[in-house]
C-alpha positions as CSV (number, residue, x, y, z in Angstrom):
1,X,0.0,-0.1,0.0
2,X,1.5,3.5,-0.9
3,X,1.9,6.1,1.4
4,X,-0.7,8.9,1.7
5,X,-0.2,12.0,-0.5
6,X,0.8,14.8,1.9
7,X,-0.7,17.3,-0.4
8,X,-4.2,15.8,-0.2
9,X,-6.1,16.6,3.2
10,X,-9.3,17.8,4.9
11,X,-7.8,21.4,5.3
12,X,-7.9,23.9,2.6
13,X,-4.3,25.1,1.8
14,X,-3.6,28.9,2.3
15,X,-2.1,30.8,-0.5
16,X,0.6,33.0,0.6
17,X,3.2,35.6,-0.8
18,X,6.7,34.3,-0.5
19,X,9.3,36.8,1.0
20,X,12.0,38.3,-1.2
21,X,14.7,35.9,0.1
22,X,12.8,32.9,-0.6
23,X,12.0,34.2,-4.3
24,X,15.6,35.1,-4.9
25,X,16.7,31.6,-3.8
26,X,13.9,30.0,-5.9
27,X,15.2,32.1,-8.9
28,X,18.9,31.3,-8.1
29,X,18.1,27.7,-9.0
30,X,17.3,28.4,-12.4
31,X,20.1,31.0,-13.1
32,X,23.0,29.6,-11.1
33,X,22.9,26.0,-11.6
34,X,26.9,25.7,-10.5
35,X,29.9,27.6,-10.1
36,X,30.3,28.1,-13.8
37,X,26.8,29.4,-14.3
38,X,27.9,32.2,-11.8
39,X,30.9,33.0,-13.6
40,X,29.1,33.1,-16.9
41,X,26.7,35.7,-15.7
42,X,29.6,38.0,-14.0
43,X,31.8,37.8,-17.2
44,X,28.8,38.5,-19.3
45,X,28.0,41.7,-17.3
46,X,31.6,42.7,-17.7
47,X,31.2,42.3,-21.4
48,X,28.1,44.2,-21.6
49,X,29.9,47.1,-19.2
50,X,32.5,47.4,-22.3
51,X,35.4,45.8,-20.6
52,X,38.6,45.0,-22.6
53,X,40.4,43.0,-19.9
54,X,38.6,40.6,-17.5
55,X,40.3,38.6,-14.8
56,X,38.8,35.6,-13.2
57,X,40.2,34.3,-9.9
58,X,38.6,30.9,-8.6
59,X,39.2,28.9,-5.4
60,X,37.9,25.3,-4.7
61,X,36.3,24.9,-8.1
62,X,34.2,28.2,-7.5
63,X,32.8,26.8,-4.1
64,X,34.6,29.3,-1.9
65,X,35.4,32.1,-3.9
66,X,34.7,33.7,-7.5
67,X,36.1,37.0,-8.2
68,X,35.6,38.7,-11.6
69,X,37.5,41.9,-12.1
70,X,37.0,44.2,-15.2
71,X,38.1,47.6,-16.5
72,X,34.4,48.5,-17.7
73,X,32.3,51.6,-17.4
74,X,31.9,51.0,-13.7
75,X,28.7,51.8,-11.6
76,X,28.1,54.9,-9.0
77,X,27.2,54.5,-5.4
78,X,23.6,55.1,-6.1
79,X,23.5,52.1,-8.7
80,X,24.9,49.5,-6.3
81,X,21.8,48.9,-4.2
82,X,19.8,49.1,-7.4
83,X,21.7,46.4,-9.1
84,X,21.2,43.9,-6.3
85,X,17.3,44.5,-6.6
86,X,15.4,41.6,-8.8
87,X,14.7,42.5,-12.3
88,X,16.6,45.8,-12.1
89,X,18.8,46.3,-15.1
90,X,20.4,48.9,-17.6
91,X,20.3,46.6,-20.6
92,X,16.6,47.4,-21.4
93,X,13.7,49.6,-20.5
94,X,11.2,47.1,-20.6
95,X,9.2,48.2,-23.6
96,X,10.5,45.9,-26.1
97,X,11.7,42.3,-25.0
98,X,12.6,41.2,-28.5
99,X,15.0,43.8,-29.1
100,X,17.9,42.8,-27.1
101,X,21.5,43.6,-27.9
102,X,23.2,42.7,-24.7
103,X,24.0,39.5,-22.8
104,X,22.2,40.2,-19.7
105,X,18.6,41.9,-19.6
106,X,16.7,40.0,-17.0
107,X,18.3,41.7,-13.9
108,X,18.1,38.3,-11.9
109,X,21.9,37.3,-11.8
110,X,23.2,39.5,-9.1
111,X,20.3,39.3,-6.5
112,X,20.2,35.5,-7.2
113,X,24.0,35.2,-6.4
114,X,23.3,37.3,-3.2
115,X,20.6,35.2,-2.1
116,X,22.5,32.0,-2.0
117,X,26.2,33.4,-1.2
118,X,28.3,36.1,0.3
119,X,28.3,39.0,-2.4
120,X,30.6,41.9,-2.6
121,X,30.6,44.5,-5.4
122,X,33.2,47.4,-5.7
123,X,32.9,49.8,-8.5
124,X,34.1,53.0,-9.9
125,X,33.1,55.2,-12.9
126,X,35.7,57.4,-14.9
127,X,34.1,60.4,-13.1
128,X,33.0,59.2,-9.9
129,X,34.1,57.9,-6.7
130,X,34.7,54.3,-5.8
131,X,32.1,52.4,-3.7
132,X,31.2,49.0,-2.5
133,X,28.0,47.1,-1.1
134,X,27.6,43.5,0.4
135,X,24.9,41.2,0.6
136,X,24.9,37.8,2.3
137,X,22.1,35.3,2.2
138,X,19.9,38.1,0.8
139,X,20.7,40.7,3.6
140,X,21.9,43.8,2.3
141,X,24.5,45.9,3.9
142,X,25.0,49.7,3.6
143,X,27.0,51.1,0.8
144,X,30.5,52.1,1.8
145,X,33.6,54.4,0.1
146,X,36.2,52.1,-1.6
147,X,39.4,52.7,-3.4
148,X,39.9,51.1,-6.7
149,X,40.5,52.1,-10.3
150,X,37.8,52.4,-13.0
151,X,35.8,49.4,-13.3
152,X,34.1,46.6,-11.2
153,X,35.1,43.9,-9.0
154,X,32.5,41.2,-8.0
155,X,33.5,38.9,-5.3
156,X,31.2,35.9,-4.7
157,X,32.2,33.8,-1.6
158,X,30.7,30.7,-0.2
159,X,28.4,29.8,-3.0
160,X,25.2,27.9,-1.9
161,X,25.9,28.6,2.0
162,X,22.4,29.8,2.4
163,X,21.1,26.7,0.4
164,X,23.4,23.8,1.9
165,X,21.5,21.3,0.0
166,X,22.5,22.5,-3.4
167,X,26.4,22.0,-2.3
168,X,25.7,18.3,-2.0
169,X,24.7,18.2,-5.7
170,X,28.0,19.7,-6.8
171,X,30.8,18.0,-8.4
172,X,34.5,17.7,-7.5
173,X,36.6,20.9,-7.4
174,X,38.5,19.6,-10.5
175,X,35.2,19.0,-12.5
176,X,33.8,22.4,-11.5
177,X,37.0,24.1,-12.4
178,X,36.8,22.5,-15.8
179,X,33.4,23.8,-16.3
180,X,34.6,27.2,-15.6
181,X,37.3,26.9,-18.1
182,X,35.0,25.8,-20.7
183,X,32.6,28.8,-20.0
184,X,35.4,31.2,-20.3
185,X,36.9,29.7,-23.6
186,X,33.3,29.9,-25.1
187,X,33.0,33.6,-24.2
188,X,36.7,34.3,-25.2
189,X,36.1,32.7,-28.8
190,X,33.1,35.5,-29.0
191,X,35.5,38.4,-27.9
192,X,38.7,38.0,-29.8
193,X,39.6,41.7,-29.0
194,X,39.0,41.2,-25.2
195,X,41.8,39.8,-22.9
196,X,40.8,37.1,-20.6
197,X,42.6,35.6,-17.6
198,X,41.4,32.6,-15.5
199,X,43.6,31.7,-12.2
200,X,43.0,29.3,-9.6
201,X,43.9,30.4,-6.4
202,X,43.0,27.3,-4.4
203,X,45.1,26.4,-1.1
204,X,46.9,29.8,-1.1
205,X,48.4,28.9,-4.6
206,X,48.1,31.0,-7.7
207,X,48.1,29.4,-11.0
208,X,46.9,30.8,-14.4
209,X,44.6,28.1,-16.2
210,X,43.8,29.9,-19.0
211,X,44.8,33.1,-20.7
212,X,43.9,34.7,-23.9
213,X,45.3,38.2,-24.7
214,X,43.3,40.6,-26.9
215,X,44.0,40.1,-30.7
216,X,44.6,42.7,-33.3
217,X,43.6,42.9,-37.0
218,X,40.1,42.9,-38.6
219,X,37.3,40.5,-37.5
220,X,38.6,37.4,-39.2
221,X,42.3,37.9,-38.4
222,X,41.4,38.3,-34.7
223,X,39.1,35.5,-34.6
224,X,41.5,33.1,-36.5
225,X,44.1,34.2,-34.1
226,X,41.9,33.6,-30.9
227,X,40.7,30.4,-32.2
228,X,44.3,29.1,-32.5
229,X,44.9,30.1,-29.1
230,X,41.9,28.6,-27.7
231,X,41.4,25.5,-29.9
232,X,44.9,24.9,-30.8
233,X,47.0,25.0,-33.9
234,X,45.4,22.0,-35.5
235,X,41.9,23.5,-35.7
236,X,43.3,26.6,-37.0
237,X,45.4,25.2,-39.8
238,X,42.4,23.1,-40.8
239,X,39.7,25.3,-40.5
240,X,37.8,27.2,-43.5
241,X,36.6,30.7,-43.2
242,X,32.8,31.2,-43.4
243,X,31.2,34.5,-44.6
244,X,27.9,34.2,-46.2
245,X,24.6,36.4,-46.1
246,X,21.2,35.4,-46.9
247,X,17.8,37.4,-46.1
248,X,19.8,39.8,-43.7
249,X,21.1,36.8,-41.6
250,X,24.9,36.8,-41.7
251,X,26.9,33.6,-41.1
252,X,30.6,33.9,-40.2
253,X,33.1,31.8,-38.4
254,X,35.5,28.9,-39.2
255,X,34.4,25.3,-39.9
256,X,37.2,22.3,-40.2
257,X,37.6,20.1,-42.8
258,X,35.8,16.6,-42.8
259,X,39.2,14.9,-42.2
260,X,39.6,16.9,-39.0
261,X,36.6,15.2,-37.4
262,X,36.0,14.4,-33.7
263,X,34.6,11.3,-31.9
264,X,32.3,13.6,-30.1
265,X,30.8,17.2,-30.6
266,X,33.3,18.7,-28.1
267,X,34.4,21.2,-30.8
268,X,31.1,22.6,-32.0
269,X,30.7,26.2,-30.8
270,X,27.5,28.2,-32.1
271,X,27.0,31.7,-31.3
272,X,23.8,33.8,-32.2
273,X,24.4,37.6,-31.9
274,X,27.6,37.0,-30.0
275,X,25.7,34.8,-27.4
276,X,26.8,31.1,-26.9
277,X,23.8,28.9,-27.3
278,X,23.1,25.2,-27.7
279,X,20.2,25.0,-30.1
280,X,19.0,21.7,-32.0
281,X,18.2,23.7,-35.0
282,X,21.8,24.8,-35.5
283,X,23.4,21.3,-34.4
284,X,21.1,19.7,-36.9
285,X,22.1,22.0,-39.6
286,X,25.7,21.7,-38.8
287,X,25.4,17.8,-39.1
288,X,23.5,18.2,-42.3
289,X,26.2,20.3,-43.9
290,X,28.6,17.4,-43.3
291,X,26.2,14.9,-44.2
292,X,27.9,13.1,-47.2
293,X,31.4,13.7,-45.9
294,X,31.2,12.0,-42.4
295,X,30.0,8.7,-41.2
296,X,27.5,8.9,-38.3
297,X,30.0,8.1,-35.7
298,X,32.1,11.4,-36.4
299,X,31.5,15.1,-35.6
300,X,32.5,18.1,-37.3
301,X,34.4,20.9,-35.5
302,X,33.2,24.4,-36.2
303,X,32.8,27.9,-34.6
304,X,30.1,29.7,-36.2
305,X,28.5,33.0,-35.5
306,X,24.9,33.9,-36.6
307,X,24.0,37.6,-36.7
308,X,20.6,38.9,-37.3
309,X,18.2,41.4,-36.2
310,X,17.3,40.7,-32.6
311,X,13.6,41.0,-33.3
312,X,13.9,38.0,-35.4
313,X,15.3,35.6,-32.4
314,X,14.1,35.2,-29.1
315,X,16.6,34.8,-26.4
316,X,13.9,34.8,-23.5
317,X,13.2,31.3,-23.4
318,X,15.1,30.4,-20.3
319,X,16.6,32.4,-17.4
320,X,20.1,30.7,-18.5
321,X,19.8,32.2,-21.9
322,X,21.4,29.4,-23.6
323,X,18.5,28.5,-25.7
324,X,16.8,30.8,-28.5
325,X,14.0,30.5,-30.8
326,X,14.2,31.7,-34.2
327,X,11.2,33.4,-36.0
328,X,12.5,31.8,-39.4
329,X,14.3,28.8,-38.4
330,X,14.4,27.4,-42.0
331,X,16.4,30.3,-43.3
332,X,19.0,30.1,-40.5
333,X,19.3,26.3,-41.1
334,X,19.4,26.5,-44.9
335,X,22.2,29.4,-44.6
336,X,24.4,27.1,-42.5
337,X,23.9,24.0,-44.7
338,X,24.4,25.8,-47.9
339,X,27.1,28.1,-46.8
340,X,29.6,25.1,-45.1
341,X,28.6,23.1,-48.3
342,X,30.0,25.7,-50.5
343,X,33.2,26.3,-48.3
344,X,33.9,22.6,-48.1
345,X,33.5,22.4,-52.0
346,X,35.6,25.2,-52.6
347,X,38.3,23.6,-50.3
348,X,38.6,20.9,-53.5
349,X,41.0,18.3,-52.6
350,X,42.6,19.8,-49.5
351,X,42.7,17.4,-46.6
352,X,43.8,17.9,-42.9
353,X,47.3,18.3,-42.0
354,X,46.8,16.1,-39.0
355,X,46.5,13.1,-41.4
356,X,50.3,13.5,-42.3
357,X,51.2,14.0,-38.6
358,X,49.3,10.8,-37.7
359,X,51.0,8.9,-40.5
360,X,54.4,10.0,-39.4
361,X,53.6,9.2,-35.8
362,X,52.8,5.5,-37.0
363,X,56.2,5.1,-38.5
364,X,58.9,3.9,-36.5
365,X,62.4,3.8,-37.7
366,X,64.4,1.0,-37.0
367,X,66.2,0.7,-33.6
368,X,70.1,0.5,-33.8
369,X,72.7,-0.2,-31.3
370,X,73.9,3.5,-32.0
371,X,74.4,6.0,-34.8
372,X,77.0,5.2,-37.4
373,X,77.8,7.9,-39.6
374,X,79.5,7.7,-42.9
375,X,82.4,9.7,-41.8
376,X,83.0,7.1,-39.0
377,X,83.2,4.0,-41.4
378,X,86.8,3.0,-41.7
379,X,86.8,3.3,-45.8
380,X,88.7,6.5,-45.9
381,X,85.9,8.5,-47.2
382,X,85.0,6.9,-50.6
383,X,84.0,3.3,-49.7
384,X,83.1,0.6,-52.0
385,X,79.6,0.9,-53.5
386,X,76.8,-0.9,-51.6
387,X,76.4,-4.6,-52.8
388,X,73.3,-6.5,-51.5
389,X,74.1,-9.7,-49.7
390,X,74.3,-13.0,-51.8
391,X,70.9,-14.2,-52.8
392,X,69.0,-10.8,-51.8
393,X,66.7,-9.6,-54.8
394,X,66.0,-6.0,-55.8
395,X,63.0,-4.6,-57.6
396,X,64.1,-5.7,-60.9
397,X,64.0,-9.3,-60.0
398,X,60.9,-9.3,-57.9
399,X,58.4,-11.6,-59.1
400,X,55.5,-9.8,-60.9
401,X,52.6,-11.3,-58.6
402,X,54.3,-10.0,-55.3
403,X,52.4,-7.4,-53.4
404,X,55.4,-5.2,-53.1
405,X,56.1,-4.9,-56.7
406,X,56.4,-1.2,-58.0
407,X,55.4,0.2,-61.5
408,X,57.5,3.0,-62.4
409,X,55.8,5.9,-64.0
410,X,57.7,8.2,-66.6
411,X,58.0,11.8,-65.8
412,X,54.9,14.1,-66.9
413,X,55.8,17.5,-67.9
414,X,55.8,19.8,-64.9
415,X,53.2,17.5,-63.1
416,X,55.4,17.9,-60.2
417,X,54.3,21.6,-59.7
418,X,50.7,20.5,-59.4
419,X,49.3,20.4,-55.9
420,X,49.1,16.3,-56.0
421,X,52.4,16.1,-58.1
422,X,53.4,13.6,-60.7
423,X,52.7,9.8,-60.2
424,X,55.9,7.9,-59.9
425,X,54.5,4.5,-58.9
426,X,51.7,2.0,-57.8
427,X,52.2,-0.2,-54.9
428,X,50.3,-3.2,-53.7
429,X,48.0,-2.5,-56.9
430,X,46.0,0.3,-55.2
431,X,48.4,3.0,-53.8
432,X,49.8,5.6,-55.9
433,X,52.9,7.4,-55.0
434,X,53.5,10.9,-56.7
435,X,56.2,13.2,-56.3
436,X,55.6,17.0,-55.5
437,X,58.1,19.8,-55.6
438,X,58.7,19.5,-51.9
439,X,57.7,15.9,-50.7
440,X,55.5,13.0,-51.8
441,X,51.8,12.2,-51.7
442,X,50.3,8.6,-51.1
443,X,46.9,8.3,-52.7
444,X,44.4,5.8,-51.9
445,X,43.3,5.1,-55.4
446,X,40.0,3.2,-54.9
447,X,38.8,5.7,-52.2
448,X,39.7,8.8,-54.4
449,X,38.1,7.3,-57.5
450,X,34.9,6.3,-55.3
451,X,34.7,9.9,-54.2
452,X,35.1,11.3,-57.9
453,X,32.5,8.8,-59.0
454,X,30.0,9.6,-56.1
455,X,30.3,13.5,-57.1
456,X,29.5,12.8,-60.7
457,X,26.6,10.9,-59.8
458,X,25.3,13.4,-57.3
459,X,25.7,16.2,-59.9
460,X,23.7,14.1,-62.4
461,X,20.8,13.8,-59.7
462,X,20.8,17.5,-59.0
463,X,20.6,18.3,-62.9
464,X,18.0,15.5,-63.8
465,X,16.1,15.2,-60.6
466,X,15.0,12.0,-58.7
467,X,13.1,9.8,-60.7
468,X,9.7,8.8,-58.6
469,X,7.9,5.4,-58.9
470,X,4.4,5.6,-58.5
471,X,2.7,3.0,-56.5
472,X,0.1,1.0,-58.2
473,X,-2.0,1.2,-55.0
474,X,-1.1,4.1,-52.6
475,X,0.0,3.0,-49.0
476,X,-2.2,4.5,-46.7
477,X,-0.7,5.4,-43.2
478,X,-2.6,6.2,-40.0
479,X,-1.3,8.6,-37.3
480,X,-2.0,11.4,-35.1
481,X,-3.3,14.6,-36.4
482,X,-0.6,16.3,-35.2
483,X,2.3,13.8,-36.5
484,X,0.2,14.2,-40.1
485,X,0.3,18.1,-40.1
486,X,4.1,17.8,-39.3
487,X,4.9,15.5,-42.3
488,X,2.6,17.4,-44.6
489,X,4.4,20.6,-43.6
490,X,7.5,19.3,-45.4
491,X,5.7,17.5,-48.3
492,X,7.3,19.7,-50.9
493,X,10.7,19.0,-49.9
494,X,10.1,15.2,-49.7
495,X,8.7,15.5,-53.1
496,X,12.0,16.9,-54.6
497,X,13.6,13.7,-53.6
498,X,10.7,11.4,-55.2
499,X,8.6,11.0,-52.1
500,X,5.2,12.0,-52.7
501,X,2.7,12.2,-49.8
502,X,-1.0,13.9,-49.7
503,X,-3.5,14.0,-46.8
504,X,-6.2,11.2,-46.6
505,X,-8.6,12.4,-44.1
506,X,-8.2,12.7,-40.5
507,X,-4.8,11.7,-39.4
508,X,-4.1,9.4,-42.4
509,X,-1.6,10.0,-45.2
510,X,-1.4,8.5,-48.5
511,X,2.1,7.6,-50.1
512,X,1.8,7.7,-53.7
513,X,5.3,8.0,-55.0
514,X,8.8,6.8,-53.5
515,X,12.1,7.0,-55.0
516,X,12.9,4.8,-57.9
517,X,16.5,4.0,-56.9
518,X,15.6,2.8,-53.5
519,X,13.5,0.1,-55.0
520,X,11.0,-1.5,-52.7
521,X,10.6,0.7,-49.8
522,X,8.7,0.2,-46.3
523,X,7.0,3.6,-46.6
524,X,5.5,3.4,-43.1
525,X,9.0,2.9,-41.4
526,X,10.5,5.8,-43.5
527,X,7.8,8.2,-42.7
528,X,7.9,7.3,-38.9
529,X,11.8,7.9,-39.0
530,X,11.3,11.3,-41.0
531,X,8.8,12.2,-38.3
532,X,11.2,11.3,-35.3
533,X,14.0,13.4,-37.1
534,X,11.4,16.4,-37.4
535,X,10.5,16.1,-33.8
536,X,14.4,15.9,-32.9
537,X,16.1,18.5,-35.0
538,X,13.2,20.3,-36.8
539,X,14.0,19.1,-40.0
540,X,14.8,15.8,-41.8
541,X,17.4,14.8,-44.3
542,X,16.4,11.2,-44.2
543,X,15.4,10.7,-47.7
544,X,18.3,12.6,-49.1
545,X,20.7,10.3,-46.9
546,X,19.0,7.3,-48.2
547,X,19.4,8.3,-51.7
548,X,23.0,9.5,-51.3
549,X,23.8,6.2,-49.6
550,X,22.5,4.3,-52.7
551,X,24.8,6.8,-54.8
552,X,27.8,6.1,-52.6
553,X,27.3,2.3,-52.8
554,X,27.0,2.7,-56.8
555,X,30.2,4.7,-56.7
556,X,32.0,2.3,-54.5
557,X,30.9,-0.5,-57.1
558,X,31.8,1.5,-60.1
559,X,35.3,2.8,-59.1
560,X,38.7,1.4,-59.5
561,X,39.0,-1.9,-57.5
562,X,41.9,-2.6,-55.2
563,X,44.2,-5.1,-57.1
564,X,44.1,-3.5,-60.7
565,X,47.3,-2.4,-62.1
566,X,47.0,1.3,-63.4
567,X,49.0,2.7,-66.2
568,X,51.2,5.9,-65.6
569,X,48.4,7.8,-67.4
570,X,45.5,6.8,-65.6
571,X,47.2,7.5,-62.3
572,X,48.1,11.3,-63.7
573,X,44.6,11.8,-64.8
574,X,43.3,10.5,-61.4
575,X,45.4,13.1,-59.6
576,X,44.5,15.6,-61.9
577,X,40.6,15.1,-61.4
578,X,41.2,15.2,-57.6
579,X,42.6,18.5,-57.9
580,X,39.5,19.9,-59.5
581,X,36.7,17.8,-57.9
582,X,35.2,19.3,-54.7
583,X,35.6,17.4,-51.3
584,X,38.0,14.6,-52.9
585,X,40.2,14.9,-50.0
586,X,38.0,12.6,-48.2
587,X,36.2,9.5,-49.2
588,X,32.3,9.3,-48.6
589,X,32.6,8.5,-45.1
590,X,35.2,11.2,-44.0
591,X,38.4,9.0,-44.4
592,X,41.4,10.9,-46.1
593,X,42.0,9.8,-49.8
594,X,45.7,11.0,-49.8
595,X,48.4,11.7,-47.5
596,X,51.0,14.5,-48.2
597,X,54.5,13.9,-46.6
598,X,56.9,16.9,-46.7
599,X,60.6,16.2,-47.7
600,X,61.7,17.5,-44.2
601,X,59.5,14.9,-42.6
602,X,60.9,12.1,-44.5
603,X,64.6,13.6,-43.8
604,X,63.7,13.6,-40.0
605,X,62.3,10.0,-40.0
606,X,66.0,9.0,-41.3
607,X,67.9,11.2,-39.2
608,X,68.9,13.5,-41.9
609,X,68.1,16.7,-39.9
């Protein structure tokens, strides 16, 4: 027998007004989930105050100390008590909640922090005197004079001391510090011309865990330098600049090559009007842009900024302001997909530089007892020519059916000056060795030709359309009215890929045509999968994915097979076609089609540097 419900009784519950302290503590549960949330709110306030230098000091993962110091505009003594009142803000006047140009606007962060911790604010304007105020557990102190330079210092101690139950749900100091580090990195990428310094001052020691000095140059130069500082050299070297506009929506940033994919979505950073967000429409669009260049277990890396009229996006969805809602999500999604695909196509045959690094890392030079240099040999400087041991066999004597056989290719005029060089040999009946001006290129012949054939098939499908196969008897699928309406809203998009659906009364949908290339189709299962994708991401690319999967298989069967010996002309023709074909640097699953090794790297393997 279950326990009685404590909310059910004979007495009528009394409606009462909660006091301000309880209200602020409840609000803090939404605004301040953990120390990283508090840091985010305070740093965003500093950015709104036009700060160009922000220093953050953390102790014990933010549980005992969070101090944010900025050189922004500051506040007067009269401003400080008002700043600690709920829904008091300098960002908006309340007349238009959609036209928001700042990070903060709700006026909840500071009073929420003061309700659950010990908060001290010291501030000074350019033409005023310094002042400070303290609030602990919702109890406000008096405003006092303070000595400091222009700007603001916000110090939060003993977070959640007023709500000790919340402390039990915090993670270890190291995990909380890592979350704070991630927050600062996200904000630093959005503001390349601001200096950020994060310092861990736990246990009386001071250690800088993250520093990003203000960059110079134009927007793209500054952003690229900041991404190199935050995400590392590999991302910066393998990222493509993005700068496209559609219907007054501006997309900028950098997106990495498919061969620089990750095992998780840890390097996906999305911003709307400078605000870091996590939005399923944007994440789905990013995934769709890399759809036919990555397998499902790989994730693209990108840092993208969407700028549009603030009235076209609602950021007041959640107190944490990490979720947004677009008025025209289709425009934003289409811009991301088309913009990134155009950039990837323009990159042509380019592949990630990390492919060569991984190749060199996999090579292990032979371990010898010690180095023996030519000058150390007892031959008097000009020793006898090298002679193989008796019974040894060179390339010329190798049996023609051995996998190590090399087919030497005659020189092609000026081919070495081309990006993928001149074909010199084919080894193991698949791998093409080409010589460039300053290194060599190793090409996976089968994977490269598979991508070339696949791109041709996609172009033909785009030009001629998708052939549809009419069903002799339309398939009727019963579903709820809401699900049917959601599917019918994308009926025009589905028809472009040969899937024709119509309403059939009530919640039923009639499937009249399916893509001919798919053959026999389980229409109901396909529509259910499309519906799931629409519910999860707001759009569906399932039919297109199925069509392109078929084309990919056709390309695989129609490409050069491993084991076929290629003539020199064929190998050079393949290299030249790769140089002019979009996305030829990776196969249909995101693996590289070639590896380029610089001569300096090869010499280093042999100790010649």
